[in-house]
C-alpha positions, 0 to 999 in steps of 0.5 A, spaced: 716 064 764 723 066 766 726 065 773 727 072 773 720 074 772 718 069 777 723 072 782 722 079 781 717 082 786 711 085 782 712 092 785 719 092 782 717 089 775 711 094 774 715 100 777 710 101 783 716 101 788 719 107 785 713 111 788 714 116 793 707 118 795 700 116 794 699 121 788 705 118 784 703 111 786 696 113 783 700 115 777 704 109 776 697 104 777 694 109 772 700 107 767 699 100 768 692 100 767 693 103 760 698 098 759 694 093 760 689 095 756 693 094 750 696 087 752 692 081 750 688 079 755 686 072 758 681 069 763 685 068 769 679 068 774 672 065 775 666 069 774 665 068 781 672 071 783 671 076 778 664 079 781 667 079 788 673 083 785 669 088 782 665 088 788 671 090 793 674 095 788 667 098 787 666 099 794 673 102 795 672 107 790 665 109 793 669 110 800 672 117 797 670 118 790 675 124 789 681 120 791 686 118 786 687 111 788 679 110 789 678 113 782 683 108 779 679 102 783 673 104 779 676 103 772 677 096 773 671 095 777 667 098 771 671 093 766 669 087 770 662 089 771 662 090 763 665 083 762 660 080 766 654 083 763 652 086 770 
């Protein structure tokens, strides 16, 4: 991994810092999720960590089901649950 990648903040690297409001932030995150689906994936969490993350994302998604960021949280929650076989 290059020094530039390590030193560059995640928000800068993935274009999230450019969002001016919650709508643009949700769009940037949606684009990032779509990009991530095309990339090769590797296991980076244990099963317990993945389940915990899915629970947190799922609970957040249920707080405001019509909210753009909440709907976006439902996507990785669903994918994590699916991969865990839950």
